[in-house]
C-alpha positions, -999 to +999 in steps of 0.1 A: +446-001+326+425-028+307+392-035+325+378-071+319+340-068+306+315-086+330+284-097+306+249-099+321+249-134+313+273-159+299+260-191+284+296-198+269+309-200+304+284-226+310+300-248+282+335-243+293+327-251+329+316-287+317+334-290+284+349-324+285+315-339+297+294-321+272+321-328+244+318-366+254+280-366+253+279-347+218+304-373+202+284-402+218+252-390+201+270-386+167+285-421+171+253-434+177+238-428+141+203-418+157+194-381+152+157-376+157+144-385+194+157-419+205+175-429+235+190-396+245+158-379+245+140-407+264+168-408+291+167-370+295+129-371+299+132-398+325+160-380+346+142-348+342+110-361+355+127-378+384+145-348+392+110-326+393+089-353+411+065-361+382+056-393+365+060-381+328+082-356+309+082-349+272+111-331+255+099-304+229+117-280+205+110-250+227+093-236+256+070-217+233+060-250+216+056-268+250+028-240+260+010-243+227+009-282+231+001-281+268-029-259+258-038-282+229-036-314+250-062-296+274-084-292+243-081-255+248-084-233+217-108-209+197-131-193+221-113-200+251-098-175+275-064-181+291-052-159+319-015-149+325+007-120+335+016-092+312+050-089+328+066-120+312+085-131+280+061-124+252+067-162+243+039-171+270+014-149+251+024-159+218+020-195+225-017-189+237-024-174+205-006-201+186-030-226+203-059-204+190-070-192+224-075-157+235-050-145+262-063-121+291-035-105+311-034-099+348-014-073+370+015-083+393+024-083+428+051-056+429+070-074+455+075-107+437+067-096+401+043-124+399+008-128+391-013-110+415-041-135+425-065-107+440-065-090+404-070-127+388-100-130+411-114-096+401-108-103+365-128-136+365-156-120+385-158-093+356-155-117+330-189-133+342-207-100+331-190-103+297-197-140+282-195-129+249-157-124+253-153-162+257-150-189+283-121-189+307-103-222+306-069-220+321-044-199+341-006-199+333+012-186+364+049-177+353+074-180+380+094-149+370+131-145+378+133-178+397+108-170+423+076-190+428+041-174+419+016-176+446+004-212+436-016-219+467-040-190+461-039-196+423-050-231+428-080-219+452-091-200+426-087-223+396-107-249+416-136-225+422-136-215+386-129-251+369-098-240+355-065-257+343-032-246+356-003-248+332+028-236+350+053-216+332+085-227+348+111-215+321+128-193+347+126-216+377+143-250+372+147-266+406+127-238+426+104-249+454+074-239+473+067-254+506+095-276+499+078-291+467+093-285+432+078-261+409+064-280+381+043-305+404+016-280+413-003-277+380-020-300+355+012-295+333+041-275+335+064-263+309+102-254+310+121-235+284+157-249+281+170-217+261+207-213+265+206-186+292+182-207+315+192-222+348+192-254+328+200-245+292+206-262+260+229-247+235+198-241+211+162-239+214+147-266+235+119-272+260+104-299+282+067-304+297+059-324+328+028-340+343+014-365+364-015-372+341-011-402+320-036-394+295-024-360+289+012-372+282-002-397+257-018-369+238+012-348+241+034-374+224+010-376+196+007-338+192+045-335+193+050-356+163+023-348+138-005-364+156+009-398+149-005-429+168+015-450+148+042-439+122+029-420+093-007-422+103-021-389+121-049-396+145-053-358+153-036-327+137-004-323+151+030-305+146+069-311+145+080-301+180+106-327+189+135-321+212+169-329+193+190-358+208+221-336+207+205-310+230+191-338+251+226-353+255+239-320+266+211-312+289+217-345+306+251-332+315+238-300+326+209-315+347+238-333+368+250-298+379+218-278+381+215-279+420+249-269+426+246-240+397+215-230+416+234-228+450+260-205+434+233-182+421+218-181+457+254-174+468+259-146+445+225-132+454+234-132+491+266-114+483+245-086+463+223-085+493+248-079+518+267-051+498+238-033+484+211-034+511+221-001+527+216+018+492+184+034+481+176+004+459+148-022+461+163-056+461+147-089+455+123-103+481+118-140+488+087-155+504+092-173+537+079-207+521+097-203+487+132-210+475+144-186+449+169-199+422+177-164+407+175-169+371+177-131+373+186-108+402+166-078+393+167-046+414+143-015+413+153+024+411+137+053+396+172+063+384+174+029+364+187+044+331+214+065+349+226+033+368+228+014+335+246+040+319+272+043+346+279+004+347+281+001+310+308+029+308+328+006+333+322-025+312+294-040+334+265-055+313+228-052+324+195-060+309+158-051+315+135-081+318+112-068+301+114-032+289+076-030+277+047-050+291+032-072+267-002-054+266+016-022+254+035-039+226+022-029+192+012-066+183-012-069+214-020-031+227-057-028+233-068-064+229-052-086+259-065-069+288-103-066+299-120-037+280-083-023+274-076-018+311-041-004+322-022-027+347-005+000+369+018-022+389+033-038+357+034-005+340+054+012+369+082-015+375+089-017+338+104+018+342+124+010+372+138-026+368+173-036+358+188-072+359+224-073+372+250-099+361+240-134+371+253-166+362+271-195+382+305-188+367+306-152+380+333-149+406+331-134+439+357-107+430+334-097+398+303-095+422+322-072+445+333-051+417+298-046+404+287-039+439+314-014+443+306+003+411+268+006+421+280+022+455+302+047+437+272+056+412+249+062+443+277+086+457+281+105+426+243+107+419+240+119+455+212+093+462 
């Protein structure tokens, strides 16, 4: 009997579920004759700012470029330290170095997989003994897998040390903390709009949001060669413009974001219901948070055995992320304080696995995935 494969993620299914609307938006943009920035980008920026609850939004070419631009808008660069987590997509750290600043990586809370405020405070205290390393200027909390970081604690620490907060919301479109959307807590927030995200384009794209009028004015200039007026660069800038075709697609998908997030939450509840009695560590949600499940990540010391078992039965999984940034060849020995280890981060990277998660996943497919995991625990005598 032929078994239908279930991928871990499926951006094509996202296109097919809204195909008529997206095709119309693409044709409208092509017919307009305007192919750089313009009305589609402006409309998406306004609609996304309204959705998040900020005064301003600026479409950019990717989440990586967005973080670099956000740091540069805050005048953060050479000689400055930016603190963030090691358990993240390497893009977060790459963007810090692109801005000329020095990344310093922090351990995580193993329950939420997000930056541990206690370790952040300890690291800042230790930095005061090593002023030659640089001046801390900003914290980038990453809301990993769709669950909010502990922003209340991070804000308290940031205010005490006079640090900027730039939220990395690339996996948390629509998530809330204390009924307030992520992206409204920091000085700036950056959302990647990569195709597999909860709100994803069909190519690279990103967007920055803020309540600060001065920062958004500078970001407009930095996004396009430092131009104040066309062809006149007031400051050194770059080309990081959002493509209007992607903006038109994102305007369609933004209208469905809440429904798509609700479907992700329903799938997570189905996983929770069927897997909770097994010897697995399932995702946890803080009582004051809404989790939008960009990923549904479980932990087991037998992770590799589980992945092989699922693969043999045509069920895809991924590891987000297999090697902490501070242990990757490009960064090893230079992005933690005195080359220190990050034990919680290093432990979970050996145990985590992301199950299939996307809004078009059917209840029957979720049940098949769950039943297969139950079969694995029985055959493995767990």
